[in-house]
N, C-alpha and C positions, 0 to 999 in steps of 0.2 A: 431667560424669558422664553416662554413657549410661543408657538406660532399663532395660538389663539389670541394672544395679547398684542400681536403686531397688527397695525392698522392695514386696511386694504390698500390704501394709497402707497404705503411703503413697499408692500409686496408687489404691487403693479410696477413701481419704479425699478425695483430689483429685477423683476422678470424682463422688462424691456431692455435694461442695461446689459444683462447677461446675454440676451438674444442678439443684440447688436454686436457685442464683442465676438460671439461665436460665429456669426455670419461673416463679419469682417475678416476673422482669422481664416475661415475656410476659403473665402474669395481670394485673399492675398496668397495663400498657399497654392491655389490652383492656377491663378492667372498672372502671377508675378513673373513668370518666365524662368524661375530658378528651380531646377529639378534635382532631386537627390536620387542616387542609386538605391535600390531596395536594401542592399547590404549596409550601406552607409546610414540609411534611415533607421534600420534596426539597431545599429551600433549607437546612434544618437539617443534612441528611446531607452536602450539599456543603460546608457551613461546617465541619463536624467533620473532613471529609477534608482541607480546606485547612489547618486547624489542625495536623493530624498532619504534613502535608507541610512546613509552616513549622517544625515542631519538628525534623524529621529532616533537612531540607535547609538550614536557616539556623542554628538554635540549636545543634544537635549539632556541626556542623563548627566553629562559632565557639567552643564550649566546648573541643573538642579542640585547637583552635589556641591558645587561652589556656593550657591545660595543657601543651602542647608548649613554648611560650615559657617558662613557669615552670620546667619540668623542665630545659630547656637552659640557663637562667640560673642556677638554684640546684639543681644535681643532688643527689639524695639517695642514700644508700647503699641497695643492694638488700637487701631482707629475706631472711633465710635461709629455705630451703624447709622447709615444715612439712607433714606428711601431713594429708590431709583427715580431719576428725573424723567419726566415725560410719561409716567405711568398713567394709564387711562383711569378716569374717574367713573365709577359705576353709579348708575341711576336705579330707579325702581325696577325697570325691565331687566337690567343686568343682575340685580340681586335675585329676582324671581327665576331667571334662567339658571343661575347657580343652584338655587334650591331645587329646581326641577331635575337637574342632573344628579343631585344628591339623592333625591327620591327614587330616580330610576336605578341608581346603583344599589340602593337599599332593597329594591325589588328583586334584583338579581342575587344579592347576597343572602344566603341561608344560614342556618345554624351551623352547618358543617364548615362554612367558610371562616368561622371564628377560631378555628384550631390554628394558632399561630405557628406552632412547631411544624405542622404539616404544610402550611403555606410557605414557610421558609425552605423546607425541603423541596417542594415543588418549584419554587422560584430558582433554587440552585440547579435543579434538573433541567429547567427550561433554558437557562443560560448555557449549561454544558451541552445540551442537545443542539443548540444553535451553533456553538463553537466547534465541538467535536464532529458533529454531523457534516458541517461544511468542510472541515479539514479532511475528513474521511473521503468525501466525494471528490475534493480536489486531488488528494493523493491517488485515488483510484483512476481518475482521468489522466493524471501524469504518468502513471505506470502503463496504462493501456495505450496512450499515445506514443510513448517511447519504446515500447516493446513490440516487435513485429513477429507474429506467430508464424508467418510464412517462411521464416528462416529454416524451419524444420525440413522442408522439402530439399533445400540445397544441402543441408547436412546429411540427410539420408542418401541423396544421390551421390554425393562425394564418397561416402562410405562404400556404396555399391561399386563405384568406378574403380576404387583401389583394392577392393576385397575380392570381387568376382572376376572371372576370365571374360575377355571380350575378343572380338576378331582382331584387334590390334595390340592389346595389352595383356600382361600376364598378371593374374590375380594373386594377391598376397595369401589368400586362403590355400593356395596350392604349393606354398613354400613349406616343405616338410624337412628338408635337409639343408645344411649350412652352405653347401656349394651352389644351391639354387638361388641364393641371395644375389650373386653377381648377375645371373641371367635376369632376375626381376628388376634390378637397378638399371640394367642396360635397356631392357625392352620397355618397361613402364615409366621410368624416370628420365631416360635420355631420348630414346627413339620416339616416344610419344609426344615429347615436348619440342622436338625439332622436326616438324613435318613439312619441310619446304617442298618436297617432291609431290605432296598431295595438294597443297593449297597455294603454293607460290610464295609463302612467307613462313618465317619461323614462329610457330605458335603451337598451342596445345591442340591435339587432334580432337579432343572430346567437345569442347565448347570454345567458340571464338571469343565470347565475352570475357572469359577468365584469362588473366595473364599472370605469370609467375613473377614475383617481386624478388629481385636478387637471384641467388643461386640456391641449389639444394645442398643441405648439410647432412653429412653422414657422421654419426657419433656413436662410438662403442665404449662400453665400460668393461673393465677387465679386473678380476681379482688378483691379488698378489701371487697366489699359488693356484694351481689347477683345483678348482673348488668342487668338492663332491659332498653333497648333503644340502640341508635346508637352513643351516645357520646363517647369520649375518656375516658376510665376508668383509675383508679389508680391501678397498679398491686401490688399484695400482696407480701411482703417480710418478713413476720413474720414466726417464728418457731413454729410448732405445734407438738402435740403428735399424735400417731396413731389415725385414724378416725377423724382427724382434730379437736381434742379436746383442749380446753384451760381451765385452765392455763397449760403451759408446765412445766413438772417436769423433770429435768435432773437426770437420774439414773446412778449408778456407773458402770454399764455394757454397757453403750451406745456405747463406743468405741469398744467393743468386738463384738457387734452385730450391726455394722453400717448399714448393708444392710436393717435392719428392720426399723430403725429410719430415714434413709437418705431420703426416699420418701417424708417426711413431713418437711424437712429442706431445705430452699432456697439454690439454687446452688451458689457456690462461684467461681468467676473468678478472675484470677490474674490481678491486674491493671497494665497496661503497655501502652506505646504509640501505639504500633502496634495493640493491642487489641482494644484500643479506636478508631483507624482509620479504621481497617478492620472488626471488629465485631460489631461496633455500628450502626447497621441498623435494619430495621423492615421487617417482612414478611407481605406482603400485602394480607390480607384475603378477603373473600367475604363481611364480615360485619365490621371487625376492622383490625387494624395493630398491629402485635404482635412482641415484641422485641426478638432479637436473644440471647442476654445476659440477663439471668434471668429465673425465674420459678423454678419449683420443678422437680428434675431429678432422674430417676431410671436407673441404669446400670444393664443390664441383665447379668446372669451368663454364664460361659463357657460350662456348661453341660446342657443337656436337663432336667434332674431330678430337678436340682436347679432352672432352669428357670420356670418350671411348678409350683414349690412351690412358687416362687415369684409372679406369676400371681394369684395363689389362695390367697396369702396373701394380694395382692393389692385389689382383688375383695372383700375379707371379711372385709378389713379395709376401704372400700368405698373411695379408692384413687381417683376415677373418680366419681364426683357427679354433681349436677346441677350448682355448682359454678365454674366448670371447663369451661374456655372460649375456649381454644384450646389445643389439644394434638399433639405433634410432635414426630414422630418415625424416628430416624436418624440412618443410617448405611452406612458403606463405604466398597466397594468391589474392588478387584483388579484381573486383568487378566494378568498373566505373559506371555502368548503367544502373546497377542496383545499389551502388555505394556500400559494398560489403567486403569485408576481409574474411578470408578463410585460412585458418591455421591448421595444417595437417601434420600429424605425428604418427608415423608408421613404426611399429616396434616388432622386432623379431627376437624372441627370447630363446636362448640356447639352454636347454635343460640338461641335467646330468644323465638323462636317458638317451641323449643323442638326437631327440626329436625337437623341431622348432615349434614354438607356440607364437603365432603372429597375432597382432591386434592393430586395428585402425581407429584412431581418435581424431575427430574433426570438430573444430570450433568455428562457428559462423557468427560474426558480430559486426555491427555498424558502429565504428569507433570515431567517425568524423562527425562529432556533435557540436561544432562551433555555431556561433550565432548566424553565420551566413547560410548554413544548411538546415537550420530549424525553421519550421513554419510559424506563421503568426499565431496560430491557435496554440501551439506548444509553448511559445513565449508568453502568451497571455495566461495560460494555465500555470506555468512556472511562476509568473509574477503573483498570481492569486495565492498559490501554495506558499510562497515565501511570506506574504503578508499574514496568512493564517498561522504559520509557524511562529511569527513574531508575536501575534496576539496570544497564541497558546503559551509561549514562554513568559510573556508578560503576566498573564493570569496566574501561572504557576509561581513565579517569583513573588507576586503580590500576596498570594496565599501563604507562602513560607515566611515572608517578612512579617505578616500580621499574626500568624499562628506558627511559631517555630516547632511546636510539638507535632505538627502534621507531617513533618519529614519522616517520622517513623511509621506512618500509615502505608498500607500496601499499595493503595491506588496512587498516592503521591510518588512512591518509588516507580510505579509504572509511567507516570507523567514525566519524571526525570529521565527515565530510559528513552522515552519518545524524543525528548529534546536532545539527548546525547546522540541518538541514532541519526537525527536530522543533521546535526553538526558533522558527524562522521560521513554521512552521505554527501554533504557539500564538499568536504575536504577530498574525498575520493574522486568526486567528479572533476574537481579542479586538477588533481594530480593526473588523472587519466587524460584530460585535454592537453596538459603540458607534455606528457610522454608521447602522445600521438603527434603533436605538433613537432616535437624534436625528431621523431622518426620520419615524418614527411619531409622535413628539411634534409635529412640524410638521403631520402629517395631522390631529391632534386640534385644533390651534389655527388652522390656515390656513383661508382662504376658498376657495370653489370657483373663483375666478378666477386662482389661482396655479398655476404649473407646479412640480411636485415632481421634482427631478432625482435619479434613482436610479442615476446612472452611477457614482458613487463606491463604494457598496457592491457594485454589480455588478462593477466592476473588481477589488475586493478578493476577491469570490467567485471570479472567474476566476483570479486569482493563487493563491488557495487551492487550486483544483483542479489547477493546473499543479504547484505544490509537492507536493501529495499524489501526483500521478502520478510525479514524479521520485523521491519517497520510496519508493513501492512498487517502482519499477524498481530503485533502488540497493539496497534491502533484499533483493529477490530475487537480485540479483547477489551480495550478501554471503553468501547461503546456498550459493553455488557452492563457497566455500572450506570451509564446514562439511561439505559432502557429499563431501569428497575421500577419505573412507574407502571409498567404493564404487568398484569397478573401472571402471565405466562413466565416471564423472566423472574418474577418473585417466587413462583412455584419451583422453578429449577434451582434458584439460589438457595432457598430454604432446604430443599431436598439434598443438595450437595453438601451443605454445612452439617446437616443432621446425619447423613449416611456415609461420611467420608471414612470413618473407622471400619465399618462393615465392608465398604467397597475396597479399601486398601487390603484388608485381610483376605477377601476373596481373590483379589488380584494377585497377591503373593502366592496363594495356594495354586492358582491356575498357572502362574509362571514356573513354580517348582515342578509341577506335573509336566508342563510343556517342555522344560529343559531335560527332565528325565527321559521322556519319550523321544525327544530329538536326539540325545546322545545315544540312546539305545538303538535307534535306527541308523545312526551314522557309523557305528562301529562295524556291523556286518555288511552294510550296503554301500559304504562310502567309496570303495574302489570300483564299483560297477554302475553307480547311478550318479548323475551330475547333481541332482537335487539334494543328495545326502553326502556330497564330496567333502564338505567342511562342517564343523560342529555348529557354527553360527548359521550357516545356510540351512542345515538340517532343522534347527529350532525354528527358523523363519518359515520353512516349508510346512512344518507341523502346525504352526500358528495359522497361516492362511488356508491350509487344508481343513482345519477344524472350523474355520469361518465359512466354508462352503466353496472356496475357490480351488478347483481341481483341474485346471486346464492343462498344465504341463506335467502332471504326475500320472503314472500308470500303476495298476495293482502289482505288476511284475517287479516294480522297483522295491517292494517290501520283502521279496522272497529270495534275495541273494544269500541270506544267512540261514536259509531253511524255510520250507513252506509252513511248518507248524509254528515256528517262532514268528514268522511274518504275519500269520493270521492272528496270533495272540496280540502282537503289538498293534496291528491294524484295528482290531476290535477295541483295544484299550484306548487308542487315539479317537476312534469314532464315538464310542458310547460313553466312556468316562469323561473325556475332555469336551468333545463337541456337543454332547447331549446333556449329560448330568451336570457338570460344573458350569457350563454356560447357562443352562436353565436355572440353576441355583442362583447364579449371579443376577440374571434378569429378575428372578422372583424377589431377591433382596431389594433391588432398586424399585420394583413395583410396590412392595409393602411400604417403603418409605415415601413413595409418591402418594399413596393413598392416605397415609397419616398426615403428610403436609397438606394435602387437599382438604382434609377435614378441618385442620386448624385454620386454614385460610377462609373456609366457609363460615366458621364460627366468628371470625373477626370481621367478615363482610357485613354482618348485621348491625355493626356499630355505625353510628352516624358520622360518616366521613365522605368527603368529596373525592371524585376521581381527578386524574390529571387533566383531562379534557375540560371538565367543569371549571377547574382552576384557571385554565387558559381562557375560557370563554368570559370569565369575570375579570381576570387580570388585564386582558387586552381587549376589552369590550369596545373602547374607542377606536382602536386600530381596525378591528373586524368590521365595525359599523361604517368607518370611512371607506374601507376596501370594497365592501359589498353593497354600498349605498347605490351605486350605479346599476346594480342588478335587480333592484326592487321594481316590482310591477306597478305601472301606472293605471289609473282608472280608464277603461274603454267602454264607451256607451253601447257600442255594437248595434246602434239603431233603436235602442229602447230607452225608456225613461228610467229614472232611478228606482221608482217603485217596481217596475217590471224586472229590472235586473236583480233587485233584492228578492223578489218572488222566485225567479229562476235559480238563484243561488241556494235558496232554502230548499227548493225541490231537489236540487242536485245533492245537497247534504243529507236529505232524508233518504235518498236512494243509497248513498254510501253507508248511512247508518244501518239500513236494512241488511246490507251485505256483510256488515262487520259485527252482527249480533253475536256470532260464535266467538269472535275474538274478545268482545266485551265481557261475555259470560266467563271466559277463562280469566280475564283480568279481575273480575269481581270475586271469583273463587280464590284467586291469589290474595286479594285484599282481605277476604274473610279469614284467611289463615294467619293474618297478622295478630299480634298480641294486643291487649287492651292499651298498654302504654304506647305502642307504635301507632295504633289508631288515634289515640288522643294527641300524640305529637303531630301526626299528619293533619288532623282537624285544626290544631292550633296554627300550623304553618299556612294552611289554606286561608284561615281567617285573617292572619297578619297580611298576607298578600292582597286580600280583598280590601282591607283598610288602606294599604299603601296605594293600590290602584285608585281608590276613592280620592286620596289626597293628591295624586298626580292629576286626575281629571279636574279636580277643583282648582288646582294651581294653573293648569292650562287654560281653563275658562277665565281665570283672573287675568292671565297674560293677554289673552285675546281681547278682553274687555278694555284693558289699559292701552293696547295698541290701536283699538278702534275709536274709543271715546276719549282717551287721554292725550296729553300734549307729547312733545318730543322726548321728555324725560319720564313719561309714563304716569304723570300725576292726573288723577281724575278731577274734573271740575266740581266745585262745591255747589250743591243745589241751592237755589234761593230759599231763604227762610230757614236754613239749617242752623241749628244751634251747636253743631260740632266744632270743636276747636282743633286747629291743626296741630297743636301741641299734644293732643291725645293720640296722635298716630304713632304706631310702633316705630322704633328707631330705624328698622330696615327699610321702611316706606317713606321716610322723610327725605325731602329734597336736600341734597348737599349744597351748602353755600360755599 
C-alpha cells in the first residue's frame, strides 16, 4: 500500500506515537542518572549492529532456505485472491483526480519515451548509479578518514636523522667501510638513546615524544663461503664458536652466558602458517636479495653500560668480517601523543668491492585501530560502507541467480572481484587488529631486554593498503559502465573498442623501439651514470624522457660511450620516439575519435530521449514533492491583478526584444530540419495542445463538482430535467 492510500488520521496517529517514543527515550537516557563511558557506549552500538547483521545475513537466509525446502517438498495450494480490507472507496472526485494524474503523465511522455529497451537500460543505469555512486562515495570517505597524509613528515624526518650527520649522531651515509659500523652503532644507536647526562632521564636525544619499544636488534646474513660475484648465494645456518671458529664445542655454561654465544648461533624462528606467509620475503638490496627470516642475531641490552660492553665484545670477536654480506639494524619506536608506530630498518650492504652500500627504510603507521580509538564519524562511515557492501553483494547474487549466463560477462567478473576484495579487506583488518593486540599484551608483560617484532602487523597493514588501493581502482573502473548514459563516456568507449587493434600495434612498436634504445644506452653508459645503471632503469629513463620529463638527466650522461654515438642515440630517442612515433600514436587515436564522433552525430538525429529526460518522467512524483516547497507564491506587491499582469507582459516584451538574436538563431536551426522532422514536431505540438485542453477541461469539472456538488462530488439534478441517472458513465456513478 502506498502512502497516498493511507488516511490522514492514521498518519497523524503514527507521527504522534513515534514522536512520544523518541522524546521519552531521549529524556530517559539523559536524566535517568545512568551514564555510560564513551568506549562502552561505542561497544554497545557496534554489538547491536553486529546482531542486526547476523539477523539479516545469517538467520534470514537460513529461514528462507528452510521455507523453500518445505514448500518444494510439500507444496500447498495457493490461496485465492482477496481484496485488502479497509481499502478506501473512490468517489467521483477520486476518479477525476486519477484521470488528471494520468493526463499529466501523458503530457510529459513523448514518442521517445515509448522505446521500451532504452527505458529498461536507463532504469538499470539509474539503479546502478544510486548503488555504485553511494558505495564509491562511502569508500572514498572511509579511505580518506583512515589515512593520514601527515605521516610523510615523520617518515622523512626519521630518514634524515639516521642518514645525515648531526652534532650528536653519526650519519649512515658516512659509513663507507666495515669497521665504521661499530662506531655508528655506538654513537647513533647507543649513545643517542641514553642521554641521561643531557636531560636527566634515559631517552632519545632527538625527540622526547618518541620512545624505543624493546631493544635494538642487530642481524647479519652470511654466505656459506666467501662470496664473490653477483649470483644467488647459499646462506649459512651453521653454529660457530666466538670469532667464527670451528669445530664448535658446547660448554656447560653456555645457557648462563647466552648473550656471549648467541651472536654466533643462527636465529630460530617459530614455524607457523602466519610466519610462513607474512615473514617469508626478501629485502631487495643493491647487489643481492636478503631473507627476512634467518641470519645471526644480537639483541642489545637495556642499559648503556651493557650495550657498550656488547659492542666491544663483538668488535674483539670479529663478529663483522669480510664474509658478512649484509647487516640489518632494526628498532621500533612509538609516539603516544600521535598514536604512531615507526619501524626503522637500517641496512649496510658489504659489496665484493669492499665498499659499504647503506640504506635507511622507515615505515610510519597507526596500527591501534580498535573501537575505543576510532571517532564516531569513522564508525558511522564504516557502518554505512558495510551496509552498501551487503546491498552490492545482494544485487550481484540476485543477478547471477536469475541469469546464470551473466557470470561470463566482463562487468559481472568486475563485481565479483569487488566483493572478493571487500571480504579480503575485512579479513586482513581483523588479522591486523589481533596481531596488534597480541603485541600490545607483550609490551605490558615483557622486560626491557626483549625485542618486539612488529613486522607481522606491519606486513598486514601494507597488504591492507594494497588491497584498499586495488579496491578503489576497480570501483572507479566500475563507475565507467554506470556513466555510459553520458555522451562523453559513450564516445570514449566506442573509440576504445574500435581502435584497440591499432592502439596495441602502435604500443608494441613504441615498446620495441624504447627497449632497443634503452639497452643501447645502458651498455656504454651504465658504469658511469646512475640513470642507465640497470637495463630496466635505462628503459624507464628513456620512456619518461621521451614524455618530456628530464629533471634528473644531463646530456653528458649520453656521451660516456663516445660523443658521436651519444649524439646519434640522443637524436634517435628525441626525434624517432618522442616526436615521430608519439605523434603517429596521437594521430591514430585522433582519427578514430573523429570517426566515432561522426557515427554518434548520425545516431543523435534519431528520436530518443536522454537520461535526464528519462529521470524527469520516471521520478516526476518524487521531484514534484521535493521541489513543491520551492514554488513561488503570488505576491500582489501593492497592485491589482490587472496591473500585475500588465507589468509582467511589459517585462516579457523587454526580454523578448533582447533575445531576438537568439530566436533568429533558433529559427535558422529549425529551418534546417527536414520535412519529416518538421511534420513530427508539428504533430507533437498538436498532441500536447489537445492534452492541455483535456487537462484544463478536467480541472474545471473537478472545480465545479467541489463547489456545487455534494461530498461525493455528485452534481444536483436541475428541476425539470429529463436526464436519467442511469445514463451517467460508469466512472461518474455513485458507488452503493
